[in-house]
N, C-alpha and C positions, 0 to 999 in steps of 0.2 A: 504494500500500500504506500501511496505517496505521502510524504511529509515535507513541509517547507513552504517557501514563498515562490509563486509562479507568476511571471508577467504575462499579461494578456495582449499586449501590443508592443511594437518596436520602440516606442518612446519611453517605456517604463512608467507611464503615468497611471496605469491600471494594473491591479494585481489581485490575486487570491492567496489566502493562507490556508493550507490544508494540514490537518493533524490526523494521521492514520486514514487518509482518504476522505475526511469530512471537512466541510467548510467551517470557518470560525463563526461564533455567534456574538451578538452584542446585546446587552441589557440596558434599556432606557426607561425613564420614568415618564408618566403622563402628568398633566396638571393636577389631577386628583390624587397623585401619589402612588398609583398602581405601577408595578414593574412589568415591562413588556420585553420578552426575549425574542429576537429574530435572527435568522441566519443571514450572514452578510453575503450578498450576491457577488460583489467585488469592492475593493477599496480603490479610491482615486485620489491622486495628489491635488492639493488645493493650496498653492503657494508653499509655505513651509509646513503645512499641516496635511492631514489626510481625512477624507470623508468616507463613509461607508454607505453603499447603496443597499437599501433594504426594501422589502415589500411591507406596506402598512395600510390597512383598510382598502386593499385591492389596488393600490397605486405604488409605484416605485418612487421612493424619495431618497435623497442624499442627506445624510445626517452626520454631525460631529458626535463624538463620544459623550458629550455632556448636553445634548439637545433634549429639551422638554417637549414631549409630543402632545398634540391635542387629544382630548377624549373622544 
C-alpha cells in the first residue's frame, strides 16, 4: 500500500497525502460547535499556506485548517 505525499500536477501546487493507501482527513468545527470530519480530496498551495478541498453539504469547498463552517 502507498504511503506518503503524491503530487497531482507538474507544478507541485496540488497534492494528496496517503497513509496505508487512505487519504488524510480533517476535522473542522461549525458555528454551533459541532465537529465535522471529512476526507481531504486534495491539498492546494495558497501563497505560503495550504488549503484542503473537501466535500461539505454536497459542494466542494476549499478550507484552511482553522475554518469555521456554516451549519
